[in-house]
C-alpha positions as CSV (number, residue, x, y, z in Angstrom):
1,M,205.8,-37.8,120.5
2,A,209.5,-38.3,120.0
3,E,209.6,-41.9,120.9
4,G,207.0,-42.9,118.6
5,G,208.3,-40.9,115.8
6,G,211.7,-42.8,116.1
7,G,209.6,-46.4,116.2
8,A,208.5,-45.6,113.0
9,R,211.5,-44.8,111.4
10,K,212.6,-47.7,112.9
11,R,209.6,-50.1,111.4
12,A,209.8,-48.4,108.1
13,P,213.4,-50.1,106.6
14,A,211.9,-53.7,108.4
15,L,208.6,-52.9,106.6
16,L,210.5,-51.5,103.1
17,E,212.9,-54.6,103.2
18,A,209.3,-57.2,103.7
19,A,207.6,-55.4,100.6
20,R,210.9,-55.6,98.4
21,A,211.3,-59.5,99.5
22,R,207.6,-59.9,98.1
23,Y,209.0,-58.8,94.4
24,E,212.4,-59.7,94.6
25,S,212.2,-61.2,90.4
26,L,211.1,-57.9,89.6
27,H,214.2,-55.2,88.7
28,I,212.1,-52.6,90.6
29,S,214.6,-49.9,91.7
30,D,214.4,-48.6,95.0
31,D,212.3,-45.1,94.3
32,V,209.4,-47.6,93.1
33,F,209.0,-48.2,96.6
34,G,209.4,-44.6,98.1
35,E,213.6,-45.2,98.9
36,S,215.0,-42.4,96.5
37,G,214.8,-40.9,93.4
38,P,212.4,-38.3,91.6
39,D,209.2,-38.6,92.8
40,S,206.5,-40.7,90.5
41,G,203.8,-38.7,90.1
42,G,202.4,-40.1,87.8
43,N,201.8,-43.2,90.1
44,P,199.0,-42.9,92.7
45,F,200.6,-46.1,94.7
46,Y,204.1,-44.5,95.0
47,S,204.2,-41.2,94.5
48,T,205.9,-39.5,97.4
49,S,204.6,-35.7,97.9
50,A,201.7,-34.2,98.1
51,A,202.0,-33.0,94.7
52,S,201.3,-36.2,93.4
53,H,197.2,-36.2,94.7
54,S,196.0,-34.8,91.9
55,S,197.5,-37.6,89.6
56,S,196.2,-39.8,92.5
57,A,192.4,-38.6,92.1
58,A,192.2,-38.5,88.6
59,S,193.4,-42.1,87.9
60,S,191.3,-43.8,90.6
61,D,188.0,-43.4,88.5
62,D,189.6,-40.8,85.9
63,E,187.4,-38.1,87.2
64,P,187.0,-35.6,90.3
65,E,186.1,-37.0,93.6
66,R,182.8,-36.5,94.7
67,P,181.5,-37.0,97.9
68,G,178.1,-39.4,98.3
69,P,174.6,-37.6,98.2
70,A,173.4,-35.8,101.0
71,A,170.3,-37.8,100.8
72,P,168.7,-40.8,98.5
73,P,166.8,-40.0,95.9
74,P,162.8,-40.4,96.5
75,G,161.8,-44.2,95.4
76,A,165.7,-45.4,96.0
77,P,165.9,-48.3,98.5
78,D,167.6,-47.1,101.7
79,A,170.6,-48.8,103.3
80,P,169.4,-52.0,104.8
81,D,167.8,-52.9,101.3
82,L,170.6,-52.7,99.6
83,E,172.5,-54.7,102.0
84,E,170.2,-57.6,101.1
85,D,169.8,-56.8,98.0
86,E,173.5,-57.8,97.5
87,A,173.5,-60.4,100.1
88,G,170.8,-62.0,97.6
89,A,173.2,-61.5,94.9
90,G,176.0,-63.1,96.8
91,W,178.4,-60.3,98.4
92,S,179.3,-60.4,101.9
93,A,181.1,-58.5,104.2
94,T,182.3,-62.0,105.9
95,L,185.7,-62.5,104.8
96,R,187.3,-65.8,104.2
97,D,191.2,-66.5,103.5
98,R,191.7,-68.3,100.4
99,P,195.3,-69.7,99.4
100,P,197.2,-68.3,96.5
101,P,196.9,-70.3,93.0
102,R,199.4,-72.6,92.9
103,F,201.9,-71.8,89.6
104,E,201.9,-74.6,87.3
105,D,203.9,-73.8,84.5
106,T,207.0,-74.3,86.1
107,G,208.8,-76.1,83.2
108,G,211.5,-78.5,83.1
109,T,214.6,-78.6,84.5
110,Q,218.0,-78.2,83.8
111,H,221.6,-79.6,85.1
112,T,223.5,-77.2,86.0
113,G,226.7,-76.7,88.1
114,G,226.3,-73.7,89.5
115,Q,224.1,-70.4,90.0
116,A,223.3,-68.7,87.1
117,Q,224.0,-65.1,87.2
118,G,221.7,-62.2,86.0
119,T,218.3,-64.2,86.0
120,P,215.4,-63.5,87.8
121,G,213.7,-66.2,89.7
122,W,216.1,-69.2,90.0
123,C,216.3,-71.0,93.0
124,L,218.7,-74.2,93.5
125,D,217.6,-77.5,94.4
126,L,220.5,-78.7,97.0
127,D,219.1,-82.3,97.0
128,Q,219.1,-83.0,93.5
129,D,221.8,-80.5,91.7
130,I,219.3,-78.8,89.4
131,M,218.3,-75.3,88.8
132,L,214.7,-74.9,88.6
133,Q,213.3,-72.0,86.1
134,P,210.2,-70.1,86.8
135,A,211.0,-67.1,84.4
136,G,213.5,-66.7,81.8
137,P,214.7,-68.1,78.7
138,T,214.2,-72.0,77.8
139,R,217.7,-72.9,76.0
140,K,221.1,-71.4,77.4
141,M,222.6,-69.3,74.8
142,P,227.0,-69.1,74.6
143,P,228.6,-66.7,76.2
144,S,229.9,-65.9,72.4
145,A,226.2,-65.1,71.1
146,S,225.7,-62.1,69.4
147,A,223.0,-59.5,69.1
148,M,221.9,-61.0,65.4
149,D,222.0,-64.8,67.5
150,F,219.3,-63.3,70.0
151,F,217.1,-61.7,67.2
152,Q,217.4,-64.8,65.4
153,L,215.6,-66.9,67.8
154,F,212.5,-65.1,66.7
155,V,213.6,-63.8,63.3
156,P,215.3,-66.9,61.7
157,D,216.7,-67.3,58.4
158,N,214.2,-69.5,57.1
159,V,211.4,-66.7,57.7
160,L,213.9,-64.6,55.9
161,K,214.5,-66.0,53.1
162,N,210.3,-66.9,52.6
163,M,210.5,-62.6,52.9
164,V,213.3,-62.4,49.7
165,V,210.9,-65.4,48.0
166,Q,207.8,-63.2,48.3
167,T,209.2,-59.8,47.8
168,N,210.4,-61.1,44.6
169,M,207.1,-62.8,43.4
170,Y,205.7,-59.5,44.0
171,A,207.9,-57.8,42.0
172,R,207.2,-59.8,38.9
173,K,203.6,-60.0,39.2
174,F,203.6,-56.1,39.7
175,Q,205.8,-55.6,37.0
176,E,203.6,-58.0,34.4
177,R,200.6,-55.9,35.4
178,F,202.2,-52.4,35.3
179,G,204.8,-52.7,32.9
180,S,208.7,-53.7,33.1
181,D,210.5,-52.3,35.8
182,G,214.4,-52.5,34.4
183,A,216.1,-51.5,37.3
184,W,214.8,-53.9,39.4
185,V,216.7,-57.3,39.8
186,D,215.5,-59.7,42.5
187,V,216.5,-59.7,45.9
188,T,218.8,-61.7,47.8
189,L,219.2,-62.9,51.4
190,P,221.9,-60.4,52.4
191,E,219.9,-57.3,50.8
192,M,216.8,-58.6,53.0
193,K,219.3,-58.6,56.0
194,A,220.7,-55.3,54.9
195,F,217.1,-53.6,54.2
196,L,216.0,-54.8,57.6
197,G,219.1,-53.5,59.2
198,Y,218.5,-50.2,57.6
199,V,214.9,-49.7,58.8
200,I,216.0,-51.1,62.1
201,S,218.4,-48.2,62.1
202,T,215.8,-45.7,62.8
203,S,215.1,-47.3,66.1
204,T,218.4,-45.6,67.8
205,S,218.3,-42.3,65.8
206,H,215.1,-41.6,66.3
207,C,215.0,-40.4,62.6
208,E,211.5,-41.3,60.7
209,S,213.5,-41.0,57.3
210,V,215.6,-43.8,56.6
211,L,216.9,-42.3,53.7
212,S,218.7,-39.6,55.4
213,I,221.0,-42.2,56.1
214,W,222.6,-41.7,52.6
215,S,221.5,-37.3,52.7
216,G,224.7,-35.9,54.2
217,G,222.5,-34.4,56.7
218,F,222.6,-34.5,60.4
219,Y,221.5,-38.3,60.7
220,S,223.6,-39.3,57.3
221,N,226.1,-42.6,58.0
222,R,228.6,-43.2,55.6
223,S,229.7,-46.8,57.1
224,L,225.9,-47.7,56.5
225,A,225.5,-46.1,53.3
226,L,228.1,-47.9,51.9
227,V,226.8,-51.5,52.1
228,M,223.6,-50.5,49.6
229,S,222.8,-47.8,47.3
230,Q,219.7,-45.6,48.4
231,A,218.3,-46.6,44.8
232,R,218.6,-50.1,45.4
233,F,216.9,-49.9,49.1
234,E,214.5,-47.8,47.4
235,K,213.4,-50.3,44.9
236,I,213.3,-53.4,47.8
237,L,211.2,-51.2,50.1
238,K,208.8,-50.8,46.9
239,Y,208.2,-54.3,46.8
240,F,208.7,-55.8,49.7
241,H,206.1,-58.3,50.6
242,V,206.1,-61.0,53.3
243,V,202.8,-62.8,52.0
244,A,202.6,-61.0,48.2
245,F,198.8,-62.3,46.9
246,R,195.8,-63.1,49.2
247,S,194.5,-66.9,49.0
248,S,190.8,-67.5,48.0
249,Q,190.2,-68.7,52.0
250,T,191.6,-65.4,53.5
251,T,188.9,-62.9,54.6
252,H,191.5,-61.3,57.7
253,G,192.7,-57.8,56.8
254,L,196.1,-58.6,58.1
255,Y,196.4,-61.5,55.5
256,K,199.9,-59.7,54.3
257,V,201.5,-60.2,57.7
258,Q,199.5,-62.6,59.7
259,P,201.8,-65.2,59.0
260,F,204.7,-63.4,60.3
261,L,202.8,-62.5,63.5
262,D,202.0,-66.6,63.7
263,S,205.4,-67.3,63.3
264,L,206.6,-64.7,65.9
265,Q,204.3,-66.0,68.3
266,T,205.6,-69.8,67.9
267,S,208.7,-68.4,68.6
268,F,207.8,-66.4,71.5
269,D,206.5,-69.7,72.9
270,S,209.5,-71.8,72.6
271,A,212.1,-69.2,73.8
272,F,210.6,-68.0,76.9
273,R,209.1,-69.4,80.2
274,P,207.2,-66.2,81.7
275,S,206.5,-66.0,85.3
276,Q,203.1,-66.9,87.2
277,T,202.2,-62.8,87.4
278,Q,201.2,-61.2,83.9
279,V,200.2,-57.8,82.7
280,L,197.9,-56.9,79.7
281,H,198.1,-53.9,78.1
282,E,198.6,-51.3,75.2
283,P,202.9,-50.7,74.9
284,L,203.3,-46.7,74.1
285,I,203.8,-46.8,70.1
286,D,202.1,-43.3,69.6
287,E,204.1,-40.9,67.9
288,D,207.5,-40.0,68.7
289,P,206.6,-36.7,71.1
290,V,210.0,-34.8,69.8
291,F,208.6,-35.1,66.4
292,I,205.1,-34.1,67.1
293,A,206.2,-31.1,68.7
294,T,208.8,-30.2,65.9
295,C,206.8,-31.0,62.6
296,T,204.7,-28.2,60.6
297,E,200.9,-28.1,60.3
298,R,201.6,-29.5,57.0
299,E,203.8,-32.9,57.9
300,L,200.5,-33.6,60.7
301,R,198.2,-33.1,58.1
302,K,199.8,-35.9,55.8
303,R,199.9,-38.3,58.6
304,K,197.2,-41.4,58.3
305,K,195.8,-42.2,61.7
306,R,196.4,-45.5,63.2
307,K,194.0,-48.3,62.2
308,F,194.8,-50.7,64.4
309,S,195.3,-51.5,68.3
310,L,197.9,-53.5,69.4
311,W,197.6,-55.4,72.8
312,V,200.0,-57.4,74.5
313,R,200.8,-60.1,77.1
314,Q,203.5,-59.0,79.1
315,C,205.6,-61.1,81.3
316,S,205.7,-58.4,84.7
317,S,209.1,-60.1,85.8
318,T,211.4,-59.4,83.3
319,G,208.7,-56.8,80.8
320,F,209.1,-59.9,78.3
321,I,206.1,-59.8,75.4
322,I,204.7,-63.2,75.8
323,Q,201.7,-62.5,73.1
324,I,200.5,-59.5,70.8
325,Y,197.2,-59.1,69.3
326,V,196.0,-56.9,66.9
327,H,192.7,-55.7,66.2
328,L,191.8,-53.7,63.3
329,K,189.6,-50.6,63.2
330,E,187.4,-52.2,60.4
331,G,184.8,-49.6,60.0
332,S,180.9,-49.9,60.8
333,G,181.3,-53.8,61.7
334,P,179.8,-54.7,64.8
335,D,183.0,-55.9,66.0
336,G,185.0,-53.2,64.3
337,L,187.3,-50.9,66.6
338,D,185.0,-47.9,65.8
339,A,182.2,-49.4,67.0
340,L,183.5,-51.1,70.1
341,K,186.3,-48.5,71.2
342,N,186.7,-47.6,74.7
343,K,183.8,-50.5,75.5
344,P,184.4,-53.3,77.7
345,Q,182.8,-55.6,74.7
346,L,186.0,-54.8,72.7
347,H,188.5,-55.5,75.7
348,G,186.9,-58.4,76.8
349,M,187.5,-59.8,73.6
350,V,191.0,-58.3,73.3
351,A,191.8,-60.2,76.9
352,K,190.4,-63.4,75.2
353,N,192.5,-63.3,72.8
354,L,195.8,-62.6,74.6
355,C,194.8,-65.2,77.2
356,R,193.5,-68.3,74.7
357,N,197.0,-69.9,75.3
358,A,197.2,-69.4,79.2
359,A,194.4,-71.7,80.3
360,G,195.4,-74.4,83.4
361,K,198.6,-72.4,84.2
362,N,197.3,-70.6,87.0
363,Y,198.7,-67.4,85.9
364,I,198.0,-63.7,87.7
365,I,196.9,-61.6,85.1
366,F,197.0,-57.7,85.8
367,T,194.5,-55.7,84.4
368,G,193.1,-51.5,83.4
369,P,189.8,-50.4,84.1
370,S,189.1,-51.1,80.3
371,I,189.2,-54.6,81.0
372,T,188.5,-55.3,84.9
373,S,184.7,-56.8,85.0
374,L,183.3,-59.5,87.4
375,T,182.2,-61.6,84.2
376,L,185.1,-61.8,82.7
377,F,187.2,-62.9,85.9
378,E,184.5,-65.6,86.2
379,E,185.2,-66.8,83.2
380,F,189.1,-66.7,83.0
381,E,188.7,-68.7,86.8
382,K,186.8,-71.5,85.1
383,Q,190.0,-72.0,82.8
384,E,192.3,-71.4,85.9
385,I,193.4,-68.0,85.3
386,Y,193.4,-65.5,87.7
387,C,192.9,-61.9,87.9
388,C,193.3,-58.7,89.6
389,G,192.5,-55.6,88.2
390,L,191.7,-51.8,88.8
391,L,187.9,-50.6,88.5
392,S,186.8,-47.5,86.9
393,S,182.7,-46.3,87.6
394,R,183.6,-44.7,83.7
395,K,185.7,-47.6,81.9
396,S,184.9,-50.8,83.8
397,D,182.1,-53.1,83.0
398,C,180.7,-53.3,86.7
399,T,177.3,-55.6,86.6
400,G,177.1,-57.8,88.7
401,L,178.9,-55.4,91.5
402,P,177.1,-54.3,95.2
403,P,176.3,-50.3,94.3
404,S,177.3,-49.8,97.9
405,M,181.2,-50.2,97.1
406,L,181.0,-48.1,93.7
407,S,179.9,-44.9,95.3
408,N,182.1,-42.8,97.0
409,P,180.9,-41.5,101.3
410,A,180.3,-37.9,101.8
411,T,183.6,-37.6,104.1
412,P,186.5,-39.0,102.9
413,P,187.9,-42.0,105.3
414,A,191.7,-42.0,106.3
415,R,194.4,-42.8,104.4
416,G,194.8,-46.6,104.3
417,Q,191.5,-47.4,105.0
418,H,189.7,-50.0,102.8
419,Q,186.6,-52.1,102.7
420,I,186.0,-55.4,101.0
421,R,183.4,-57.4,99.9
422,M,183.9,-61.1,98.9
423,K,181.9,-63.2,96.6
424,G,182.8,-67.2,96.6
425,S,186.9,-66.8,95.8
426,M,186.4,-62.7,93.9
427,S,187.0,-59.8,96.9
428,L,186.0,-56.3,95.6
429,I,188.0,-53.8,97.4
430,C,187.8,-49.7,98.0
431,W,190.6,-48.6,99.3
432,Y,191.6,-44.8,99.8
433,N,194.7,-43.0,99.1
434,K,193.7,-39.6,98.4
435,G,191.2,-40.6,96.2
436,H,189.4,-43.8,96.3
437,F,190.7,-46.9,94.2
438,R,188.6,-49.8,93.4
439,F,190.1,-53.4,92.6
440,L,188.5,-56.8,91.7
441,T,190.6,-59.9,92.4
442,N,190.3,-63.6,92.9
443,A,194.4,-64.2,93.1
444,Y,194.8,-62.7,96.4
445,S,193.4,-63.4,100.0
446,P,191.4,-60.2,101.1
447,M,193.3,-61.4,104.9
448,Q,196.0,-60.7,103.6
449,Q,197.8,-56.8,104.2
450,G,200.3,-55.2,102.7
451,V,202.1,-52.0,102.3
452,I,202.6,-49.2,100.7
453,I,205.7,-46.8,101.6
454,K,206.1,-43.2,101.0
455,R,209.2,-41.5,102.0
456,R,207.3,-38.8,103.4
457,S,204.6,-39.6,105.0
458,G,205.5,-43.4,105.8
459,E,204.1,-46.6,105.3
460,I,200.5,-46.9,104.3
461,P,198.4,-50.2,105.2
462,C,197.0,-51.5,101.8
463,P,195.6,-55.0,101.4
464,L,197.9,-57.0,99.3
465,A,196.4,-57.2,96.2
466,V,196.5,-53.5,95.8
467,E,200.5,-53.8,96.8
468,A,201.1,-56.4,94.6
469,F,198.6,-54.7,91.4
470,A,201.1,-51.7,92.4
471,A,204.4,-53.3,92.3
472,H,203.6,-54.9,88.9
473,L,202.2,-52.3,87.3
474,S,205.1,-50.1,88.2
475,Y,207.7,-52.0,86.7
476,I,205.7,-52.5,83.6
477,C,205.8,-48.5,83.2
478,K,208.8,-48.4,83.7
479,Y,209.7,-51.1,81.0
480,D,207.6,-48.8,78.7
481,D,209.5,-45.6,79.7
482,K,212.7,-46.9,78.7
483,Y,211.9,-49.7,75.7
484,S,209.1,-47.7,74.1
485,K,212.1,-45.3,72.9
486,Y,213.5,-48.4,70.8
487,F,210.6,-48.7,68.5
488,I,211.4,-48.1,65.3
489,S,210.9,-44.8,64.2
490,H,209.9,-45.6,60.1
491,K,206.2,-44.5,59.7
492,P,205.1,-46.3,56.3
493,N,201.6,-45.2,54.9
494,K,200.1,-49.2,55.1
495,T,198.6,-51.0,57.6
496,W,200.0,-54.2,57.5
497,Q,203.8,-52.6,57.0
498,Q,203.0,-50.5,61.1
499,V,201.7,-53.7,62.5
500,F,205.0,-55.6,60.8
501,W,207.8,-53.3,61.9
502,F,206.2,-52.5,65.3
503,A,205.9,-56.6,65.8
504,I,209.9,-56.2,64.8
505,S,210.9,-53.8,67.6
506,I,209.6,-55.7,69.9
507,A,211.1,-59.0,69.0
508,I,214.3,-56.8,69.2
509,N,213.1,-55.9,72.3
510,N,212.6,-59.5,73.5
511,A,215.7,-60.5,72.4
512,Y,217.7,-57.9,74.3
513,I,216.0,-59.3,77.6
514,L,217.5,-62.5,76.7
515,Y,220.4,-61.2,76.5
516,K,220.5,-59.6,79.7
517,M,219.5,-62.9,81.1
518,S,222.3,-64.9,79.3
519,D,226.3,-65.0,79.8
520,A,226.8,-62.9,76.7
521,Y,225.9,-60.0,79.1
522,H,228.3,-60.6,81.2
523,V,231.1,-60.6,78.2
524,K,230.0,-57.2,76.7
525,R,227.4,-55.5,78.7
526,Y,225.3,-53.6,75.9
527,S,222.7,-50.9,76.7
528,R,219.6,-51.3,75.3
529,A,220.9,-48.3,72.0
530,Q,224.4,-50.1,72.0
531,F,222.7,-53.8,70.9
532,G,220.3,-52.1,68.9
533,E,223.5,-50.6,67.3
534,R,225.1,-53.6,66.9
535,L,222.7,-55.7,65.4
536,V,222.3,-53.5,62.8
537,R,225.6,-54.0,62.0
538,E,225.1,-57.4,61.5
539,L,222.5,-57.6,59.5
540,L,224.2,-55.2,57.1
541,G,227.2,-57.7,57.5
542,L,229.7,-54.5,59.2
543,E,230.6,-56.3,62.1
544,D,231.4,-60.2,62.8
545,A,228.9,-61.9,64.5
546,S,230.5,-62.4,68.1
547,P,230.8,-59.9,70.7
548,A,233.7,-61.7,72.2
549,H,236.1,-61.2,70.0
C-alpha cells in the first residue's frame, strides 16, 4: 500500500505539469491546479477540501443532489424504449474521435529581432525569423508609452472632441428652453479630459461621490481639486452628453451612448487579436458590497434598480474584453429583459449578438448554463463557431437532449466517473465530482482524457472538455475578482450614463491589459491601481504623459 501511495505521489507532479502545459497561455496561478494557495471553495473543479462539497453540489444544477426515482411512474417508457427513442433522435453511446477545430484567426505576422517578453502565446518561426501572434496587441507600443497612450487607443481625441461639441450643443438648447445660465461657459477639450479624470478617480478611491474630492474629508484630494473648481465640474456634469439629440430615424433606447459603444467596439477590434478560446458571461458590475454594508436604509431606497443587462465576450487567455452587449429592460415588450429574464430565449439572443463578428474563425466559446443549448450550438457550428458549455436542468434549454443523461442515478457513482452520448459532432457529458456536472460540447473529442488535480485527494480523471472548461472559466473568475474592483464607482441615475461609465471602466481595464503585454510595462511596472491613478493625473494634466522619465 505504501508503494502504491508513493507511486501516486510521483505521478501527481507529472500530471500537474501536463495539465498546466495545456494552458500555458493562461496566466493561471498554481493554486488553480491545486498546488498551493487558499482553497477556492466557490470552484467545484479546483476546490481542495471537503468543505467545498456544498458549493460543488449547488453548482452542478443549482439544486441539491437528488437520487433517481426508485420506479418509473405509470405509463413512462422503460429503459430499452428510452434508449431506442434516444437512438432515433441520433444520440449514441458509440464515441468517435474528432480533431479539434483549427484556429483560423492567426492574423498577420510581425518581423522582429527577438522573443517578445510578457506576451502570452508567442511562438518563433526560426526558418523565417518572424513572430506569430495568436493572441495579443496588433501594434507595438513604445517603451515610453504612458497610461494615457493606452487609454487613447480606445478613447482617442476625436471621440473626446465630439463629447465637447455635443455637450456644448446640449447646454445651448437646454438654456434656450429653460432659461439662460450665466455661469455656463462652453467646455473645452482639456476640461473634458479633466472631467473624465475626476469621474475615473472613483475607480481607485472607491468613493461613489466625485464631489468628495473637494470636500476636505477622508476622500478629498487637494492636488486634483486645484485643477478645476467644484462648481465648474458640476456644470459640466449637468450638461454632459455623448449624443445631444435623438435623430428622426433613431428608435433604440441607448441612442445617447450607442455611437460611443460602436466606436469602442471598432477600437477593440483593431487593437487586439483574441485567442481561440473565449467566454460569454456577465461581468461583476453589481453594487460595491462595502457600500451596501455601510449605507442606511434610506440611501438604499433612493438607489434606482439597474435597467439594463451587460454581457461580454472575453478572451480567456488574457482577460481582454472583445465585445460588449447591452440589453435594456424595456418593460412589457416580447423582447424586453423583464419578459425574457432568466430564460433561454434572452440568453440565446445575447449570445448571437456577442458572436455576430466571430463567424468563420473556429473560435471555441465557453458558456454558462443559461446560454448552453443544443439548438444554439448547432446554429453556431454552421458559422464555424464551436462551443463548450455547462448544462443545468433548471436554467438550460434541454430541448433535444437525451432524458437518460439528465436524470441522476439512485446510487452516486465514484468521483471522476462519467457517461457520454454523442450525436454527430456534439457530445453530452455527465461527469461526477461530489455532484453531477453536465457539459455539452462540439469543440473537444469525447475520446480525449483530462485530469483535475486535488491537493488532498490527488488527481480526478475527466474528459478533456471538463478540464478545459474548468481552466478557462477559473481564469475568467480570477479576472473578475481582480479587475471588477476598479469599475468606476460614480453611479448616475440616467441609464445611458451608467452604461457609458461601465464602458469606460472596461476600456481602462483593456488598456491595462495591453500595457502589461507591452515593453512599457518593463519600464514602470504599474499595478492596476497605480495605472488608474496615473491615468487620472495625466487626464488632469498633472503628469508628463510618459512613464519613462
